[in-house]
C-alpha positions in Angstrom: 68.6 13.7 -31.1 69.9 10.9 -28.8 72.0 9.3 -31.5 73.8 12.4 -32.9 74.7 14.0 -29.6 78.5 14.3 -29.3 79.0 13.1 -32.9 81.4 15.1 -35.0 82.2 14.9 -38.7 84.7 15.5 -41.5 84.4 17.0 -44.9 84.2 14.4 -47.7 87.5 14.0 -49.5 88.3 13.0 -53.1 86.7 9.8 -54.5 88.9 6.8 -53.6 87.8 4.7 -56.6 89.3 5.0 -60.1 86.9 4.1 -62.9 89.2 4.3 -65.9 87.2 2.6 -68.6 83.6 1.7 -69.5 83.9 -1.8 -68.2 85.0 -0.6 -64.7 82.1 1.8 -64.7 79.6 -0.9 -65.7 81.0 -3.3 -63.1 80.7 -0.7 -60.3 77.2 0.2 -61.4 76.3 -3.5 -61.2 77.7 -3.5 -57.6 75.6 -0.4 -56.8 72.5 -2.2 -58.2 73.1 -5.2 -56.1 73.6 -3.0 -53.1 70.3 -1.1 -53.6 68.5 -4.4 -53.8 70.2 -5.9 -50.7 69.5 -2.8 -48.7 65.8 -2.9 -49.8 65.5 -6.5 -48.7 66.9 -5.6 -45.2 64.2 -2.9 -44.8 61.5 -5.3 -45.9 62.6 -8.0 -43.5 62.6 -5.6 -40.5 59.3 -4.1 -41.6 57.5 -7.5 -42.0 58.9 -8.6 -38.6 57.1 -5.7 -36.8 54.0 -6.6 -34.8 51.1 -4.9 -36.6 48.0 -6.9 -35.5 45.4 -6.4 -32.8 46.3 -9.9 -31.4 50.0 -9.2 -31.1 49.8 -8.3 -27.5 50.6 -4.6 -27.7 48.9 -1.6 -26.1 47.0 0.7 -28.5 49.7 3.3 -28.4 52.4 0.6 -29.0 50.4 -0.9 -31.9 50.0 2.6 -33.4 53.8 3.1 -33.2 54.7 -0.3 -34.8 52.3 0.4 -37.6 53.9 3.8 -38.1 57.4 2.4 -38.1 56.3 -0.3 -40.5 54.9 2.3 -42.9 58.2 4.3 -42.7 60.4 1.3 -43.4 58.2 0.2 -46.3 58.3 3.7 -47.8 62.1 3.7 -47.5 62.2 0.2 -49.2 60.1 1.6 -52.0 62.6 4.4 -52.5 65.4 1.9 -52.6 63.5 0.3 -55.5 63.5 3.7 -57.2 67.2 3.9 -56.7 67.6 0.5 -58.3 65.6 1.7 -61.3 67.8 4.8 -61.6 70.9 2.7 -61.6 69.4 0.6 -64.4 68.8 3.8 -66.4 72.4 4.8 -66.0 73.5 1.3 -67.1 71.2 1.4 -70.1 72.5 4.9 -71.0 76.1 3.7 -71.1 75.3 0.7 -73.3 75.0 -2.0 -70.7 72.4 -4.6 -69.9 70.3 -4.4 -66.7 71.7 -5.8 -63.5 69.1 -7.6 -61.3 71.2 -10.5 -59.8 72.7 -10.4 -56.4 74.2 -12.7 -53.8 72.0 -14.4 -51.2 72.0 -13.6 -47.5 74.2 -14.0 -45.6 76.6 -12.4 -48.0 80.1 -13.8 -48.8 82.8 -12.1 -46.6 84.3 -10.1 -49.5 81.1 -9.1 -51.4 81.6 -5.5 -50.4 84.3 -3.5 -48.6 84.7 -3.8 -44.8 82.5 -0.8 -43.9 79.5 -2.2 -45.9 77.9 -5.0 -44.0 74.4 -6.3 -44.5 72.2 -8.8 -42.6 68.6 -9.7 -42.3 67.6 -8.4 -38.8 64.3 -8.0 -37.1 63.3 -4.5 -36.0 65.3 -3.6 -32.9 67.8 -1.0 -31.6 70.6 -3.1 -33.2 69.0 -3.2 -36.6 68.1 0.5 -36.6 71.7 1.5 -35.7 72.8 -0.9 -38.5 70.6 0.8 -41.0 71.7 4.3 -39.8 75.3 3.4 -40.2 74.8 2.1 -43.7 72.9 5.3 -44.7 75.3 7.7 -42.9 76.4 10.8 -44.9 79.9 10.8 -46.1 82.2 12.5 -43.6 80.0 11.9 -40.5 82.0 10.6 -37.7 80.2 7.7 -36.0 81.7 5.2 -33.7 82.0 1.6 -34.9 80.0 0.3 -31.9 77.0 2.2 -33.3 76.4 -0.4 -35.9 76.8 -4.1 -36.6 78.0 -3.1 -40.0 81.4 -2.0 -38.7 82.2 -4.5 -36.0 84.7 -6.4 -38.0 87.1 -4.5 -40.1 88.9 -6.2 -43.0 91.9 -5.1 -45.1 91.2 -2.1 -47.3 91.0 -2.5 -51.0 93.4 -0.5 -53.1 92.1 1.7 -56.0 92.5 0.6 -59.5 95.6 1.5 -61.4 95.4 3.4 -64.7 96.5 0.4 -66.7 94.2 -2.2 -65.1 92.3 -3.7 -67.9 89.9 -5.8 -65.8 87.4 -4.2 -63.4 87.5 -5.2 -59.8 86.0 -4.2 -56.4 87.5 -1.1 -54.9 87.2 0.4 -51.5 84.5 2.8 -50.3 83.3 3.7 -46.8 79.8 4.9 -47.5 77.1 4.5 -50.1 77.4 8.2 -50.9 81.1 7.7 -51.6 80.3 4.9 -54.0 78.0 7.1 -56.0 80.3 10.1 -55.8 83.0 7.8 -57.4 80.5 6.7 -60.1 79.8 10.3 -60.8 83.5 11.1 -61.1 83.9 8.1 -63.4 81.1 9.4 -65.6 82.8 12.8 -65.8 86.2 11.2 -66.5 84.9 9.0 -69.3 82.9 11.9 -70.8 86.1 13.9 -71.0 88.0 10.9 -72.5 85.4 9.6 -74.9 83.0 12.5 -75.5 79.4 12.5 -74.3 78.0 11.0 -77.5 80.3 8.0 -77.4 79.8 7.3 -73.7 76.0 7.6 -73.6 75.2 5.2 -76.5 72.1 3.6 -75.1 68.8 4.2 -76.8 66.8 7.0 -75.1 63.6 5.0 -75.7 64.8 2.3 -73.4 64.8 4.6 -70.3 62.4 4.0 -67.5 60.2 7.0 -66.7 57.4 8.0 -64.4 55.0 7.1 -67.2 55.2 3.4 -66.2 56.4 3.3 -62.6 54.7 6.3 -61.1 57.9 7.6 -59.5 58.1 11.3 -60.1 61.9 11.2 -59.5 62.5 8.4 -62.0 64.7 10.4 -64.4 65.6 9.2 -67.9 69.4 9.3 -68.4 70.7 10.3 -71.8 73.7 12.5 -71.0 76.1 13.6 -68.2 73.7 16.1 -66.7 70.9 13.7 -66.4 73.2 11.0 -65.0 74.3 13.5 -62.4 70.7 14.3 -61.6 69.9 10.6 -61.1 72.8 10.2 -58.7 71.7 13.3 -56.9 68.3 11.7 -56.3 69.8 8.5 -54.9 72.3 10.3 -52.6 69.8 12.9 -51.3 67.0 10.4 -50.6 69.4 8.0 -48.9 72.0 9.9 -47.0 71.2 13.6 -47.6 74.9 14.1 -48.1 74.5 17.2 -50.1 71.4 18.6 -48.5 69.3 18.2 -45.3 69.9 14.7 -43.9 66.9 15.0 -41.7 64.6 14.3 -44.7 66.8 11.5 -46.0 66.7 7.9 -45.0 69.4 8.6 -42.5 67.5 11.2 -40.7 64.2 9.4 -40.9 65.8 6.3 -39.4 67.2 8.3 -36.6 63.7 9.7 -35.9 62.4 6.1 -35.7 65.2 5.1 -33.4 64.6 8.0 -31.1 60.8 7.2 -31.1 61.5 3.6 -30.2 64.0 4.4 -27.5 61.4 6.8 -25.9 58.8 4.1 -25.9 61.1 1.5 -24.5 62.2 3.8 -21.7 58.5 4.2 -20.9 58.0 0.4 -20.9 61.2 -1.7 -20.7 59.2 -4.8 -21.5 58.1 -3.4 -24.9 59.0 -5.8 -27.7 57.9 -4.5 -31.1 59.2 -7.3 -33.2 58.1 -10.9 -33.7 60.8 -13.5 -32.8 62.0 -14.0 -36.4 64.9 -16.1 -37.4 66.7 -15.8 -40.8 66.1 -19.5 -41.6 66.3 -20.8 -45.2 64.1 -23.1 -47.1 66.9 -25.4 -48.2 70.6 -25.9 -47.7 73.0 -23.5 -49.4 75.1 -24.7 -52.3 78.3 -23.4 -50.8 77.8 -25.6 -47.7 77.4 -22.7 -45.3 75.4 -23.9 -42.3 72.2 -22.0 -41.7 69.0 -22.7 -39.8 66.5 -24.5 -42.0 62.7 -24.2 -41.9 61.3 -27.5 -40.7 57.6 -26.7 -40.7 56.0 -27.8 -44.0 53.5 -25.0 -44.4 56.1 -22.4 -43.4 58.5 -23.8 -45.9 55.9 -23.7 -48.7 55.0 -20.1 -47.9 58.5 -18.9 -47.8 59.3 -20.8 -51.0 56.4 -19.1 -52.7 57.6 -15.7 -51.5 61.1 -16.4 -52.8 60.0 -17.6 -56.2 57.6 -14.7 -56.6 60.4 -12.3 -55.8 62.5 -14.0 -58.5 59.7 -13.4 -61.0 59.6 -9.7 -60.1 63.3 -9.5 -61.0 62.7 -11.3 -64.2 59.9 -9.0 -65.2 62.0 -5.9 -64.3 65.0 -7.3 -66.2 62.7 -7.7 -69.3 61.4 -4.2 -68.9 64.9 -2.7 -68.8 66.3 -4.9 -71.6 63.2 -5.1 -73.8 63.4 -5.5 -77.6 60.2 -4.8 -79.6 57.7 -4.3 -76.8 55.1 -1.6 -77.4 54.6 1.2 -74.9 51.4 -0.6 -73.7 53.4 -3.8 -73.2 56.0 -2.0 -71.1 53.2 -0.6 -69.0 52.0 -4.2 -68.4 55.4 -5.3 -67.3 55.6 -2.4 -64.9 52.1 -3.1 -63.5 52.8 -6.8 -63.1 56.1 -6.1 -61.2 54.4 -3.6 -58.9 51.4 -5.9 -58.4 53.6 -8.8 -57.4 55.3 -6.7 -54.8 52.2 -5.2 -53.3 49.8 -8.1 -53.6 52.1 -11.1 -53.2 55.4 -10.2 -51.5 53.9 -7.8 -49.0 51.2 -10.1 -47.6 53.4 -13.2 -47.7 56.2 -11.3 -46.0 53.9 -10.4 -43.1 52.5 -13.9 -42.9 55.9 -15.6 -42.8 56.9 -13.7 -39.7 53.9 -15.3 -37.9 54.7 -18.9 -38.9 56.9 -21.3 -36.9 60.4 -22.2 -38.2 60.0 -25.7 -36.8 60.5 -27.9 -33.7 64.3 -27.4 -33.8 63.8 -23.7 -33.1 60.9 -23.4 -30.6 59.3 -20.0 -30.3 60.9 -18.6 -33.4 59.1 -17.6 -36.5 60.3 -17.4 -40.1 60.9 -14.4 -42.3 61.3 -13.4 -46.0 64.9 -14.4 -46.7 64.6 -13.5 -50.4 66.6 -16.5 -51.5 67.4 -16.6 -55.3 68.1 -20.0 -56.7 69.1 -19.2 -60.2 70.0 -16.2 -62.4 67.2 -13.9 -63.2 68.5 -12.9 -66.6 68.3 -16.3 -68.4 65.3 -15.5 -70.6 65.8 -15.4 -74.3 65.9 -11.9 -75.8 63.0 -12.7 -78.1 59.8 -11.1 -76.8 57.3 -13.9 -77.4 59.5 -16.5 -75.8 60.3 -14.4 -72.8 56.7 -13.4 -72.1 55.6 -17.0 -72.5 58.1 -18.2 -69.9 57.3 -15.5 -67.4 53.6 -16.3 -67.7 54.2 -20.0 -67.3 56.2 -19.4 -64.2 53.5 -17.2 -62.7 50.9 -19.9 -63.3 53.2 -22.5 -61.6 53.3 -20.1 -58.6 49.6 -19.7 -58.7 49.2 -23.5 -58.5 51.6 -23.6 -55.5 49.6 -20.9 -53.8 46.4 -22.8 -54.4 48.0 -26.0 -52.8 49.1 -23.8 -49.8 45.6 -22.5 -49.5 44.1 -26.0 -49.5 46.2 -27.1 -46.5 46.7 -24.0 -44.5 45.1 -23.3 -41.1 41.8 -21.3 -41.2 43.6 -18.3 -39.6 45.8 -17.9 -42.6 43.3 -18.8 -45.3 42.2 -15.3 -46.3 45.8 -14.2 -47.0 46.8 -17.2 -48.9 43.6 -17.2 -50.9 44.0 -13.6 -52.0 47.6 -14.3 -53.0 46.6 -17.3 -55.1 43.8 -15.2 -56.8 46.2 -12.3 -57.4 48.8 -14.6 -59.0 46.2 -15.9 -61.4 45.0 -12.3 -62.2 48.6 -11.1 -62.8 49.4 -14.1 -65.0 46.3 -13.3 -67.0 47.3 -9.7 -67.3 50.7 -10.8 -68.7 49.0 -13.2 -71.1 46.6 -10.5 -72.4 49.5 -8.1 -72.8 51.3 -10.4 -75.2 
């Protein structure tokens, strides 16, 4: 392996975080949920940026490679969604609500500790090294220059004290260290409170493979099942306790090695479209970011962002449902998955082919996954929540129809299918009520 040559490592030490009460555990699980979603968005952005069409100017072997890398990144992103669901199961098990919110890109400077940096990057050597650094197993010695994520080091955060009553962000160097600390916190609180008092969430509220078709989606009802859920997350991501070659870390290294070999064979090989992380509208915090000036591109990315928000709403309803029947839970799961596959996926690929605008010549847009309001505002009452979700999806279908009516013929098939699928999914939600 080109990347791992001359790399050493150290044995993982004791967890650096102290989760001394339920609130600290819930707060940290919420941070983990945000992290899984942000990492997933990074993979989706890089995957959608890859050239995958016959008219992208690649040789047959290069096109086969970019399509292979795209499938790999999308599969990894899908597993990040599984990890997000497992974190929701742990939250539910300890008596907390679901956590689907997150900060927008680019992240505030202190959203996570210094070693955890995230950015929307096109597929490249830089982005692959960035992903590899994020997914590195705990204890693996990797130089800072190997990743954008570690270029700027900030002050380390101290662990919580025993008498801290309010939860706060604590330091961790790797994602696996975060989950090892959560596992230690679960064990600590089980000893302090007892298993029955810690795991107070209703077992019937747990997500299972019955609805989401993930064989590894384990229900969490006690300490052993919580440990098993964490094991799935860590092993699939970093491989810290098993074979890293089959984990995201090892699979990304394989993609990087493959890419470097192809670039060595043809230094002019460029697998990614010239995407720019441009936003639809100005940020509320005043941070200056490139803005999309092309009207059709702006509408398309806005539709993608709003559809992604609806996915989070539907998932939040699933994990915090009240009197939904099993069939209704299945409808929520089907709608969420349908939106991801039939709306986000085609729009994500389309956005990377559309111009940002005259101020950024030669650059294309990308799925920035902007969230404009909280995704957990729906009333807890079932009828009201379902009515609002259906209404929002029909508004999106109308926007998609307007986009279809003004788009260039080249893009008409994609936008027309998205509009039709939004109507179909809204109807599915209406019939499920």
